[in-house]
Structures are given as structure tokens and as C-alpha cells.
FIVEXDREN-851806 format. One line per field, with one value per residue (C-alpha): residue in one letter; y, x, z. Coordinates in steps of 0.1 Angstrom, whole numbers, plus 5000, padded with zeros to 4 digits. Each point is the difference from the previous one (the first is absolute). Layout:
# FIVEXDREN-851806
res	A	... $
yy	Y	... $
xx	X	... $
zz	Z	... $
This chain:
# FIVEXDREN-851806
res	X	X	X	X	X	X	X	X	X	X	X	X	X	X	X	X	X	X	X	X	X	X	X	X	X	X	X	X	X	X	X	X	X	X	X $
yy	3123	4998	4963	5003	5030	4978	4973	5023	5021	4966	4990	5031	4999	4965	5009	5031	4975	4974	5028	5014	4967	4988	5035	4992	4966	5010	5029	4975	4977	5028	5011	4961	5004	5033	4989 $
xx	7585	5009	5010	5004	5022	5023	5005	5008	5024	5020	4996	5015	5031	5008	4992	5024	5029	4992	4998	5036	5013	4988	5014	5038	4997	4991	5026	5027	4988	5003	5032	5012	4986	5013	5037 $
zz	8429	4963	4997	4960	5007	5024	4976	4971	5019	5010	4964	4986	5024	4990	4960	5006	5010	4975	4971	5012	4999	4967	4987	5015	4986	4967	4999	5008	4972	4978	5009	4994	4964	4995	5006 $
């Protein structure tokens, strides 16, 4: 039973979603600046 492994896998899943959301927001802001 690997407790740290469970925590890190859950954390990584949330981190991936967060990073994708941040990247999307960043791209939208860049497009507004370019226009």
C-alpha cells in the first residue's frame, strides 16, 4: 500500500486539469492582446 503514490497520482490529475485551464486562459489573453 503506497500512500504517497495515491496522493501524487490524484494531485497530478488535478494539476493537469489546472495547467490546461491556465494555458487556455493564457492563449485567450494573448489573442486579445494581438488583435
